[in-house]
Structure formats: C-alpha cells, structure tokens
C-alpha positions as a Markdown table, in Angstrom:
| # | Residue | x | y | z |
|---|---|---|---|---|
| 1 | Unk | -99.5 | -24.8 | -13.5 |
| 2 | Unk | -98.5 | -25.0 | -9.6 |
| 3 | Unk | -95.7 | -25.7 | -8.4 |
| 4 | Unk | -95.4 | -29.5 | -7.3 |
| 5 | Unk | -96.3 | -30.1 | -3.5 |
| 6 | Unk | -92.6 | -31.6 | -3.0 |
| 7 | Unk | -91.0 | -28.5 | -4.3 |
| 8 | Unk | -93.2 | -26.0 | -2.1 |
| 9 | Unk | -92.3 | -28.2 | 0.9 |
| 10 | Unk | -88.6 | -28.1 | 0.2 |
| 11 | Unk | -88.8 | -24.1 | -0.1 |
| 12 | Unk | -90.8 | -23.9 | 3.1 |
| 13 | Unk | -88.5 | -26.2 | 4.8 |
| 14 | Unk | -85.6 | -23.9 | 3.6 |
| 15 | Unk | -87.0 | -20.8 | 4.7 |
| 16 | Unk | -87.6 | -22.2 | 8.2 |
| 17 | Unk | -84.3 | -23.7 | 8.0 |
| 18 | Unk | -82.8 | -19.8 | 7.4 |
| 19 | Unk | -85.2 | -18.7 | 9.9 |
| 20 | Unk | -83.6 | -21.4 | 12.1 |
| 21 | Unk | -79.6 | -19.9 | 11.1 |
| 22 | Unk | -80.4 | -16.6 | 11.8 |
| 23 | Unk | -81.3 | -17.3 | 15.6 |
| 24 | Unk | -78.2 | -19.5 | 15.7 |
| 25 | Unk | -76.7 | -16.0 | 15.2 |
| 26 | Unk | -78.6 | -14.4 | 17.9 |
| 27 | Unk | -77.7 | -17.1 | 20.3 |
| 28 | Unk | -73.8 | -17.2 | 19.0 |
| 29 | Unk | -73.9 | -12.9 | 19.7 |
| 30 | Unk | -75.3 | -13.3 | 22.7 |
| 31 | Unk | -73.4 | -15.8 | 24.1 |
| 32 | Unk | -69.9 | -14.0 | 22.4 |
| 33 | Unk | -70.5 | -11.1 | 24.8 |
| 34 | Unk | -71.3 | -13.0 | 27.6 |
| 35 | Unk | -68.1 | -14.9 | 27.4 |
| 36 | Unk | -66.5 | -11.9 | 26.6 |
| 37 | Unk | -67.3 | -10.6 | 30.2 |
| 38 | Unk | -66.6 | -13.6 | 31.4 |
| 39 | Unk | -63.5 | -13.4 | 30.3 |
| 40 | Unk | -62.6 | -9.9 | 31.4 |
| 41 | Unk | -64.4 | -10.6 | 34.9 |
| 42 | Unk | -62.0 | -13.3 | 35.2 |
| 43 | Unk | -59.0 | -12.1 | 33.4 |
| 44 | Unk | -58.3 | -15.7 | 32.1 |
| 45 | Unk | -60.2 | -15.9 | 28.3 |
| 46 | Unk | -58.3 | -19.5 | 28.2 |
| 47 | Unk | -60.0 | -21.0 | 31.7 |
| 48 | Unk | -63.4 | -18.9 | 30.9 |
| 49 | Unk | -63.9 | -20.5 | 27.8 |
| 50 | Unk | -63.4 | -24.5 | 29.1 |
| 51 | Unk | -65.9 | -23.4 | 32.0 |
| 52 | Unk | -68.2 | -22.3 | 29.3 |
| 53 | Unk | -67.8 | -25.3 | 27.0 |
| 54 | Unk | -67.5 | -27.5 | 29.9 |
| 55 | Unk | -70.8 | -26.5 | 31.5 |
| 56 | Unk | -72.6 | -27.1 | 28.1 |
| 57 | Unk | -71.1 | -30.7 | 28.5 |
| 58 | Unk | -72.1 | -31.0 | 31.8 |
| 59 | Unk | -75.8 | -29.9 | 30.7 |
| 60 | Unk | -75.4 | -32.2 | 28.0 |
| 61 | Unk | -74.2 | -35.2 | 30.0 |
| 62 | Unk | -77.2 | -35.5 | 31.9 |
| 63 | Unk | -79.9 | -35.0 | 29.1 |
| 64 | Unk | -77.9 | -38.0 | 27.7 |
| 65 | Unk | -78.0 | -39.9 | 30.8 |
| 66 | Unk | -82.1 | -39.9 | 30.9 |
| 67 | Unk | -82.5 | -40.0 | 27.1 |
| 68 | Unk | -82.3 | -43.0 | 25.5 |
| 69 | Unk | -82.2 | -42.2 | 21.8 |
| 70 | Unk | -79.4 | -40.1 | 22.6 |
| 71 | Unk | -77.3 | -43.0 | 24.1 |
| 72 | Unk | -78.3 | -45.3 | 21.0 |
| 73 | Unk | -76.9 | -42.7 | 19.0 |
| 74 | Unk | -73.7 | -42.8 | 20.4 |
| 75 | Unk | -73.4 | -46.5 | 20.4 |
| 76 | Unk | -74.5 | -46.5 | 16.7 |
| 77 | Unk | -72.1 | -43.7 | 15.5 |
| 78 | Unk | -69.5 | -45.6 | 17.5 |
| 79 | Unk | -70.1 | -49.1 | 15.9 |
| 80 | Unk | -70.3 | -47.2 | 12.2 |
| 81 | Unk | -67.0 | -45.9 | 12.8 |
| 82 | Unk | -65.5 | -49.4 | 14.3 |
| 83 | Unk | -67.1 | -51.1 | 11.0 |
| 84 | Unk | -65.3 | -48.5 | 9.1 |
| 85 | Unk | -68.6 | -46.9 | 7.5 |
| 86 | Unk | -67.8 | -43.7 | 8.9 |
| 87 | Unk | -64.5 | -41.4 | 9.0 |
| 88 | Unk | -63.3 | -41.4 | 12.5 |
| 89 | Unk | -62.9 | -37.5 | 11.8 |
| 90 | Unk | -66.4 | -36.9 | 11.4 |
| 91 | Unk | -66.5 | -37.3 | 15.5 |
| 92 | Unk | -63.9 | -34.4 | 16.3 |
| 93 | Unk | -66.1 | -31.8 | 14.9 |
| 94 | Unk | -65.5 | -30.0 | 18.0 |
| 95 | Unk | -62.3 | -28.9 | 17.7 |
| 96 | Unk | -63.2 | -26.3 | 15.6 |
| 97 | Unk | -65.3 | -25.0 | 17.9 |
| 98 | Unk | -61.8 | -25.1 | 20.4 |
| 99 | Unk | -59.7 | -23.7 | 18.2 |
| 100 | Unk | -62.5 | -21.2 | 17.4 |
| 101 | Unk | -62.1 | -20.0 | 20.8 |
| 102 | Unk | -58.2 | -20.2 | 21.3 |
| 103 | Unk | -57.8 | -18.3 | 18.1 |
| 104 | Unk | -60.3 | -15.6 | 20.0 |
| 105 | Unk | -58.3 | -15.9 | 22.9 |
| 106 | Unk | -54.7 | -15.1 | 20.9 |
| 107 | Unk | -55.9 | -12.4 | 18.9 |
| 108 | Unk | -58.8 | -10.9 | 19.7 |
| 109 | Unk | -57.8 | -8.3 | 22.1 |
| 110 | Unk | -55.3 | -7.0 | 19.2 |
| 111 | Unk | -57.6 | -7.1 | 16.2 |
| 112 | Unk | -61.0 | -6.3 | 18.2 |
| 113 | Unk | -63.9 | -7.4 | 17.5 |
| 114 | Unk | -64.6 | -6.1 | 14.1 |
| 115 | Unk | -61.8 | -7.3 | 12.1 |
| 116 | Unk | -61.8 | -10.8 | 13.8 |
| 117 | Unk | -65.3 | -10.8 | 12.7 |
| 118 | Unk | -64.1 | -10.1 | 9.0 |
| 119 | Unk | -62.1 | -12.3 | 9.1 |
| 120 | Unk | -63.8 | -15.2 | 10.7 |
| 121 | Unk | -66.5 | -14.2 | 8.3 |
| 122 | Unk | -64.5 | -14.4 | 5.4 |
| 123 | Unk | -62.9 | -17.9 | 6.1 |
| 124 | Unk | -66.8 | -19.5 | 7.0 |
| 125 | Unk | -68.3 | -18.1 | 3.7 |
| 126 | Unk | -65.5 | -19.3 | 1.8 |
| 127 | Unk | -65.5 | -23.0 | 3.3 |
| 128 | Unk | -69.2 | -23.2 | 3.4 |
| 129 | Unk | -69.6 | -22.7 | -0.5 |
| 130 | Unk | -66.9 | -25.0 | -1.3 |
| 131 | Unk | -68.0 | -28.0 | 0.9 |
| 132 | Unk | -71.7 | -27.7 | -0.1 |
| 133 | Unk | -70.1 | -27.6 | -3.8 |
| 134 | Unk | -68.1 | -30.8 | -2.8 |
| 135 | Unk | -71.3 | -32.6 | -1.6 |
| 136 | Unk | -69.3 | -33.0 | 2.3 |
| 137 | Unk | -72.0 | -31.4 | 4.3 |
| 138 | Unk | -75.3 | -33.2 | 5.6 |
| 139 | Unk | -77.7 | -31.7 | 2.4 |
| 140 | Unk | -75.4 | -33.6 | -0.6 |
| 141 | Unk | -73.6 | -31.6 | -3.5 |
| 142 | Unk | -75.0 | -28.3 | -4.1 |
| 143 | Unk | -74.1 | -26.3 | -7.4 |
| 144 | Unk | -72.9 | -23.2 | -7.1 |
| 145 | Unk | -75.4 | -21.3 | -8.5 |
| 146 | Unk | -75.5 | -17.6 | -9.5 |
| 147 | Unk | -77.9 | -16.0 | -7.0 |
| 148 | Unk | -75.7 | -18.1 | -4.2 |
| 149 | Unk | -72.2 | -17.1 | -5.3 |
| 150 | Unk | -73.6 | -13.3 | -5.3 |
| 151 | Unk | -74.9 | -13.5 | -2.4 |
| 152 | Unk | -71.7 | -14.8 | -0.4 |
| 153 | Unk | -69.4 | -11.8 | -2.2 |
| 154 | Unk | -72.0 | -9.5 | -1.4 |
| 155 | Unk | -72.2 | -11.0 | 2.5 |
| 156 | Unk | -68.7 | -10.4 | 2.2 |
| 157 | Unk | -68.7 | -6.6 | 1.3 |
| 158 | Unk | -71.1 | -6.0 | 3.6 |
| 159 | Unk | -69.6 | -7.6 | 6.9 |
| 160 | Unk | -66.4 | -5.5 | 5.7 |
| 161 | Unk | -68.7 | -2.5 | 5.2 |
| 162 | Unk | -70.4 | -3.0 | 8.8 |
| 163 | Unk | -67.2 | -3.2 | 10.8 |
| 164 | Unk | -65.3 | -0.5 | 8.5 |
| 165 | Unk | -65.5 | 2.2 | 11.1 |
| 166 | Unk | -63.2 | 0.0 | 13.3 |
| 167 | Unk | -60.5 | -1.1 | 11.6 |
| 168 | Unk | -56.8 | -0.4 | 12.4 |
| 169 | Unk | -53.9 | -1.0 | 10.3 |
| 170 | Unk | -50.5 | -2.5 | 11.8 |
| 171 | Unk | -52.0 | -5.8 | 12.1 |
| 172 | Unk | -49.5 | -8.7 | 12.0 |
| 173 | Unk | -50.4 | -10.9 | 9.5 |
| 174 | Unk | -50.7 | -13.9 | 11.6 |
| 175 | Unk | -53.0 | -12.5 | 13.7 |
| 176 | Unk | -55.5 | -12.4 | 10.8 |
| 177 | Unk | -54.6 | -15.5 | 9.7 |
| 178 | Unk | -55.9 | -17.7 | 12.8 |
| 179 | Unk | -59.1 | -16.1 | 12.7 |
| 180 | Unk | -59.8 | -16.9 | 8.9 |
| 181 | Unk | -58.5 | -20.9 | 9.6 |
| 182 | Unk | -61.0 | -20.7 | 12.4 |
| 183 | Unk | -63.5 | -19.7 | 10.1 |
| 184 | Unk | -62.7 | -22.1 | 7.9 |
| 185 | Unk | -63.2 | -24.8 | 10.7 |
| 186 | Unk | -66.5 | -23.6 | 11.5 |
| 187 | Unk | -67.5 | -24.7 | 7.8 |
| 188 | Unk | -65.8 | -28.1 | 8.3 |
| 189 | Unk | -67.3 | -28.7 | 12.0 |
| 190 | Unk | -70.9 | -27.9 | 10.5 |
| 191 | Unk | -70.5 | -30.4 | 7.8 |
| 192 | Unk | -69.3 | -33.0 | 10.0 |
| 193 | Unk | -71.7 | -32.3 | 12.8 |
| 194 | Unk | -74.8 | -32.6 | 10.1 |
| 195 | Unk | -73.4 | -36.0 | 9.5 |
| 196 | Unk | -73.0 | -37.3 | 12.6 |
| 197 | Unk | -76.5 | -36.3 | 13.2 |
| 198 | Unk | -77.7 | -38.4 | 10.2 |
| 199 | Unk | -75.9 | -41.4 | 11.3 |
| 200 | Unk | -76.9 | -41.6 | 14.8 |
| 201 | Unk | -80.6 | -40.0 | 14.3 |
| 202 | Unk | -79.8 | -37.8 | 16.9 |
| 203 | Unk | -79.3 | -34.3 | 17.6 |
| 204 | Unk | -78.5 | -34.7 | 21.1 |
| 205 | Unk | -75.9 | -36.9 | 20.1 |
| 206 | Unk | -74.0 | -34.8 | 17.4 |
| 207 | Unk | -74.4 | -32.1 | 20.0 |
| 208 | Unk | -72.6 | -33.9 | 22.7 |
| 209 | Unk | -69.6 | -35.4 | 20.3 |
| 210 | Unk | -69.2 | -31.7 | 19.4 |
| 211 | Unk | -68.9 | -30.7 | 23.0 |
| 212 | Unk | -66.8 | -33.8 | 24.2 |
| 213 | Unk | -64.1 | -32.7 | 21.7 |
| 214 | Unk | -64.2 | -28.8 | 22.6 |
| 215 | Unk | -63.8 | -29.3 | 25.9 |
| 216 | Unk | -60.9 | -31.9 | 25.4 |
| 217 | Unk | -59.2 | -29.3 | 23.2 |
| 218 | Unk | -59.7 | -26.5 | 25.9 |
| 219 | Unk | -59.0 | -28.4 | 28.9 |
| 220 | Unk | -55.3 | -29.4 | 27.0 |
| 221 | Unk | -55.0 | -25.3 | 26.2 |
| 222 | Unk | -56.2 | -24.2 | 29.6 |
| 223 | Unk | -53.7 | -26.6 | 31.5 |
| 224 | Unk | -50.8 | -25.0 | 29.3 |
| 225 | Unk | -51.4 | -21.6 | 29.8 |
| 226 | Unk | -52.3 | -22.2 | 33.8 |
| 227 | Unk | -49.4 | -24.1 | 34.2 |
| 228 | Unk | -47.6 | -21.0 | 33.0 |
| 229 | Unk | -49.3 | -17.5 | 34.2 |
| 230 | Unk | -50.9 | -19.6 | 37.3 |
| 231 | Unk | -54.9 | -19.6 | 38.2 |
| 232 | Unk | -56.8 | -16.6 | 39.3 |
| 233 | Unk | -57.3 | -15.6 | 42.4 |
| 234 | Unk | -61.3 | -16.3 | 42.2 |
| 235 | Unk | -64.3 | -17.0 | 39.9 |
| 236 | Unk | -66.9 | -13.9 | 39.5 |
| 237 | Unk | -70.1 | -13.6 | 41.5 |
| 238 | Unk | -72.3 | -13.0 | 38.7 |
| 239 | Unk | -74.5 | -15.8 | 37.4 |
| 240 | Unk | -75.4 | -14.6 | 34.3 |
| 241 | Unk | -71.7 | -14.9 | 33.6 |
| 242 | Unk | -71.9 | -18.8 | 33.3 |
| 243 | Unk | -75.2 | -18.6 | 31.0 |
| 244 | Unk | -72.7 | -19.1 | 28.0 |
| 245 | Unk | -72.7 | -22.9 | 28.1 |
| 246 | Unk | -75.9 | -23.4 | 28.2 |
| 247 | Unk | -76.3 | -21.0 | 25.1 |
| 248 | Unk | -73.6 | -22.9 | 23.6 |
| 249 | Unk | -75.5 | -26.0 | 23.8 |
| 250 | Unk | -78.8 | -24.7 | 21.9 |
| 251 | Unk | -76.9 | -22.8 | 19.0 |
| 252 | Unk | -75.0 | -26.0 | 18.8 |
| 253 | Unk | -77.6 | -28.3 | 19.0 |
| 254 | Unk | -80.1 | -26.0 | 16.2 |
| 255 | Unk | -77.2 | -26.0 | 13.7 |
| 256 | Unk | -76.7 | -29.4 | 13.6 |
| 257 | Unk | -80.7 | -29.9 | 12.9 |
| 258 | Unk | -80.9 | -26.6 | 10.6 |
| 259 | Unk | -77.9 | -27.5 | 8.3 |
| 260 | Unk | -79.9 | -30.3 | 6.5 |
| 261 | Unk | -82.0 | -28.2 | 5.1 |
| 262 | Unk | -79.6 | -25.2 | 4.5 |
| 263 | Unk | -76.9 | -26.6 | 4.0 |
| 264 | Unk | -73.6 | -25.0 | 5.1 |
| 265 | Unk | -73.3 | -22.2 | 3.3 |
| 266 | Unk | -77.2 | -20.5 | 3.9 |
| 267 | Unk | -76.6 | -21.9 | 7.5 |
| 268 | Unk | -73.0 | -19.9 | 7.8 |
| 269 | Unk | -74.9 | -16.3 | 5.8 |
| 270 | Unk | -77.9 | -16.5 | 8.7 |
| 271 | Unk | -75.8 | -17.1 | 11.2 |
| 272 | Unk | -73.8 | -14.1 | 10.4 |
| 273 | Unk | -77.0 | -11.9 | 9.9 |
| 274 | Unk | -78.2 | -12.9 | 13.2 |
| 275 | Unk | -75.1 | -12.1 | 14.5 |
| 276 | Unk | -75.0 | -8.7 | 12.9 |
| 277 | Unk | -78.5 | -7.6 | 13.9 |
| 278 | Unk | -78.0 | -8.9 | 17.8 |
| 279 | Unk | -74.8 | -7.0 | 18.1 |
| 280 | Unk | -76.2 | -3.6 | 16.8 |
| 281 | Unk | -79.0 | -4.4 | 19.4 |
| 282 | Unk | -76.8 | -5.2 | 22.3 |
| 283 | Unk | -74.6 | -2.2 | 21.0 |
| 284 | Unk | -77.6 | 0.2 | 21.3 |
| 285 | Unk | -79.3 | -1.1 | 24.6 |
| 286 | Unk | -76.2 | -2.2 | 26.5 |
| 287 | Unk | -73.0 | -0.2 | 24.7 |
| 288 | Unk | -69.9 | -1.1 | 25.7 |
| 289 | Unk | -67.8 | 1.6 | 27.4 |
| 290 | Unk | -65.4 | 3.2 | 24.6 |
| 291 | Unk | -67.4 | 2.1 | 21.9 |
| 292 | Unk | -69.1 | 4.3 | 19.5 |
| 293 | Unk | -72.0 | 2.9 | 17.3 |
| 294 | Unk | -71.5 | 3.9 | 13.1 |
| 295 | Unk | -73.9 | 4.3 | 10.7 |
| 296 | Unk | -72.3 | 1.9 | 8.1 |
| 297 | Unk | -72.3 | -0.8 | 11.0 |
| 298 | Unk | -76.5 | -0.6 | 10.7 |
| 299 | Unk | -75.9 | 0.1 | 6.5 |
| 300 | Unk | -74.0 | -3.3 | 6.3 |
| 301 | Unk | -76.3 | -4.8 | 8.7 |
| 302 | Unk | -79.0 | -4.6 | 6.4 |
| 303 | Unk | -77.0 | -6.0 | 3.1 |
| 304 | Unk | -76.1 | -8.6 | 4.7 |
| 305 | Unk | -80.0 | -9.4 | 5.4 |
| 306 | Unk | -80.3 | -8.8 | 1.6 |
| 307 | Unk | -77.6 | -11.1 | 1.0 |
| 308 | Unk | -79.0 | -13.9 | 2.6 |
| 309 | Unk | -82.2 | -13.3 | 0.9 |
| 310 | Unk | -80.6 | -13.6 | -2.2 |
| 311 | Unk | -78.2 | -16.5 | -1.5 |
| 312 | Unk | -81.7 | -18.5 | -0.8 |
| 313 | Unk | -83.2 | -17.8 | -4.0 |
| 314 | Unk | -83.1 | -20.8 | -6.3 |
| 315 | Unk | -81.3 | -19.9 | -9.9 |
| 316 | Unk | -79.5 | -21.9 | -12.6 |
| 317 | Unk | -76.3 | -23.2 | -11.8 |
| 318 | Unk | -73.1 | -21.3 | -13.8 |
| 319 | Unk | -72.4 | -23.0 | -16.8 |
| 320 | Unk | -70.3 | -22.3 | -19.4 |
| 321 | Unk | -71.6 | -20.7 | -22.6 |
| 322 | Unk | -73.1 | -23.3 | -25.3 |
| 323 | Unk | -71.1 | -23.7 | -28.2 |
| 324 | Unk | -73.8 | -25.0 | -30.5 |
| 325 | Unk | -74.0 | -23.5 | -34.0 |
| 326 | Unk | -76.8 | -21.3 | -35.0 |
| 327 | Unk | -79.3 | -23.3 | -37.3 |
C-alpha cells in the first residue's frame, strides 16, 4: 500500500526545509567571515557588529515601507500582545542575536573560531532538542525519537572532531560558558521568531522585529564600549565589508520560514552542516594567513552531514519497555 499523499507532502516539506536550513548555514558562515574581516579592518568588533545589524535594519525598514502585508503583520502582532493573546517576550528574540555577537566579541579572539563554534553548537543543539520536545517552536511538540537523539549526539561528536586540531587548553570556564549560553539563546530565538511569523502571517514582520531588537542591544553595548575606548579613526573603504547586514536579513528571514517545517533542532543541525561545509570551502579557496587546514575538519564535516540526514529520518519515539506479561 502506498503512503498517503499528506505523508508524502510532509516528508517533501521537511526535505525542502532541511535544504533551506543548510542554506542558512552557508549564509551564516559567509556573513561570519565578512563581519570578522570587517571587525579586523575596523579594529572594533562592537562597532562592526552594530553597523552590520543596523544596515540590515535599514534594509528591512525600507522593504517594510513598501510592503503592506509586513506593516499589517506588525499591527497584528502588537494588537495580539496588547490583548494578552501573545507573550511580550515573543518579540525580543533578536536579543539572542545581539548576545551572540557580544559573546563573540568578548571571547572569540581568545577561544578562536574552532572552540567558539563547539561551544555555540553544543548550546544550540541541546536547546533545539529541548524546545522541540516541549513544543515551544512553530511546529508544536516533536517527540524525542531514536534517530533525532542519535543524530544530535552524532552532530556534537562530529563538530568536536572537525575542530579538534585547533582546540587549545588553559581556557577560563566563563569564556566557554558565554558562547554556550549564546547557543542556547539561538534555539529560543528561532522558536519565537517562528511564532511571530505565524501570528503576523509575515516572515518580513518577524525578521524586522528580530533586527530591531538586536540592533538596540548592540547599540547599547557599542555606546558603552566606545565611551571607554573611543571611536575608530576611519571606516574601511572596501564595499564588500558592508554586506554582512544584507546577508543577515536573508538568512534570518529564511530561518523564520524554514523552522515551521523542520522544527528548531533540525534547523540547527542543517545550519551547522552548512556552516562547516562553507567554512571548509572558504578555508581552501580563501585561506586565512597562519591557518592550516586539517583532515579532521573535512572528516568531521562529512560526519555532520550524516548526522543531519539521520536526524531527519522518521522513527519511533523512545518509550519505556513494555511490562505486559507474556500469554
């Protein structure tokens, strides 16, 4: 007997969602490389992050001004919050994005990209599994299945293996804790952004709110930082360094749409796979001076792709053994 059409459609939707999640990772890694170079050229990671987020907010504000459904979505969301139908904290998911950038600025230079990524991915994967199981995301409750659990563990092992050649010792615990907490926040950010998209019926509305809140958080951090160290003498002249905000609007908007089909966990795993593959390509084609490409990076990347595919496979939920006596 063939599978019902709705089941086939559901699986096709998940497959497309996973492909979208991988694309989110590709864009995220590309943005990270651009913003990293921007921060280095500017010698100020706080201001670079604010300019990147702020430029994305400007782009979205322009689109919102000419796109009526997006404006209607804002009115719908605010009315729902005022009526008490929607929790106010659904609107502050962008704060997690701001905290991610701050943790990168505070610990990234000491941890290095490898160890920072491990801490982020660990937090993001754990929160994705927990959020899906509790039904806090846009897809409703997703039981912890054997394949999802094994895929999650395998992804954590794969990412650690991929960056094992770059890990260093003697790192203060708080420096690992900050990006780990940021990773936990990313899972929550994706969940509430998906909810805002459902309520507003507009991915543009959810993305705009994300950038608005994130920019406010980064503006406060940058003002405090610049009041202490002072402003840079000049801005970089290379135009491509200012593309981070545009890429951010694309991949955050895409994640808002994709999370409804994949759930938070699978979105996170697919994004991790995309980030690793893109990082490998960038390291090979545009190597960073002093960075040596290791075979473990390629092997771990391939294992992560397998973990994502495994987590997407349907299976039975984990249950306690039956105690029914034999007849």
